[in-house]
C-alpha positions in Angstrom: 114.7 90.9 98.8 111.6 88.9 99.0 112.3 85.0 98.3 110.9 83.6 94.9 108.7 81.4 97.1 107.2 84.0 98.8 106.4 86.0 95.6 104.7 82.6 94.3 102.9 82.7 97.6 101.5 86.1 97.0 100.5 85.1 93.5 98.8 82.1 94.7 96.8 83.7 97.4 95.4 86.5 95.2 94.6 84.0 92.5 92.6 82.0 95.0 91.4 84.9 96.8 92.6 83.5 100.1 94.8 86.0 102.1 94.8 84.4 105.6 98.1 82.4 105.0 100.0 85.6 104.3 98.3 87.6 107.1 99.5 84.8 109.6 103.2 85.5 108.7 102.6 89.1 110.1 102.3 89.3 114.2 100.5 92.5 114.2 98.0 91.3 111.8 97.2 88.6 114.1 97.5 90.8 117.2 95.0 93.3 115.9 92.7 90.7 113.8 93.1 92.1 110.4 91.4 90.2 107.8 91.4 91.0 103.8 89.1 89.6 101.0 89.1 90.2 97.2 86.0 92.3 95.8 86.5 92.0 92.0 89.6 93.4 91.0 90.2 95.2 94.4 90.7 94.2 98.0 88.9 95.2 101.0 90.4 95.1 104.8 88.5 94.4 107.6 89.3 95.0 111.1 86.7 92.9 113.2 85.4 94.7 116.4 87.5 93.6 119.0 87.5 94.3 122.7 91.4 94.6 123.0 91.4 97.6 120.4 89.1 99.5 122.3 91.1 102.9 123.5 88.3 104.7 125.0 85.8 102.5 126.9 83.7 105.4 127.7 82.3 105.6 124.0 83.3 102.7 123.3 85.8 103.7 120.5 88.8 101.8 118.9 92.3 103.4 119.8 93.6 105.9 116.9 96.6 103.9 117.0 95.1 100.6 116.1 93.3 102.6 113.3 96.4 104.0 112.0 98.4 100.7 112.3 95.5 98.9 110.5 95.4 101.4 107.8 99.2 101.4 107.3 99.2 97.7 107.3 96.6 97.5 104.6 98.2 100.0 102.3 101.7 97.4 102.6 99.7 94.2 102.0 98.0 96.2 99.1 101.4 96.9 97.7 102.8 93.4 98.2 100.0 91.9 96.4 99.7 94.4 93.4 103.0 95.4 92.7 106.1 93.2 91.7 108.5 94.6 94.3 111.8 92.9 95.0 111.5 94.1 98.6 109.3 94.3 101.2 107.6 98.0 101.0 109.5 100.3 103.9 107.2 103.2 105.1 108.7 106.5 104.4 105.9 108.8 105.5 102.3 108.1 106.7 99.7 111.1 107.6 96.3 110.2 108.8 93.2 112.4 109.1 90.8 111.2 111.9 87.3 112.3 110.7 84.9 110.4 113.2 85.2 108.4 116.3 85.8 104.7 115.3 83.1 103.1 117.4 83.2 99.3 118.6 82.2 97.9 115.2 83.8 96.4 112.3 85.7 98.9 110.4 86.9 98.6 106.8 89.4 99.8 104.3 90.4 100.1 100.7 93.6 101.3 99.2 94.2 103.3 96.2 97.9 103.4 94.3 98.3 106.8 93.4 101.6 106.7 91.8 104.2 104.2 91.6 107.7 104.9 90.7 110.5 102.9 90.5 111.6 103.5 94.0 108.5 105.3 95.6 104.9 104.6 95.9 102.3 106.7 96.9 99.1 105.1 98.5 95.6 106.5 99.8 93.8 104.7 102.4 90.1 105.4 103.5 88.6 103.7 106.7 84.9 103.4 107.5 82.3 101.7 109.5 78.8 100.8 108.3 78.9 103.5 105.7 81.5 103.9 103.1 80.7 107.5 102.3 81.3 108.3 106.0 85.0 107.6 106.4 86.4 107.5 109.8 89.8 108.0 108.8 91.6 108.7 105.6 95.6 108.4 105.1 98.4 109.0 102.5 101.2 106.7 102.9 104.6 106.6 101.1 106.6 103.4 100.5 110.0 102.7 99.4 110.3 99.9 97.0 112.5 98.2 94.4 111.2 96.9 91.4 112.1 93.2 90.3 113.8 94.2 87.2 115.2 97.4 88.7 119.2 97.6 88.8 120.4 96.9 92.4 122.9 99.6 93.6 
């Protein structure tokens, strides 16, 4: 269960548009350097260029696992912020399609909630660099959640 004070932190972060305190609670977010900002009613996730995230130094290109981790974490954060889940979203399934090399520059991601049921949500994630119309990867994720008002079993 997510403690009520964490739900309050989530609401305050979203109201202020400052998600950095939430990101500091997640060690992997700090390791890869993920950032989050609000743009209107949506969230924009950013993975700043970082030499430690390079997987292929010849191109140089970001490691595919870092791209996948960035996209999965973005989806989980998106659900935490936009849903009233009683628990931390738990990944059930994650499928990624790598479309282009993720070169050594800032990478961005947006999430879209396709379906939210009482127990499972389906999120689509798109990552790009430079031009949003030319994604470097797309992904689909299913998360197990539990609504706040759902009966516990």
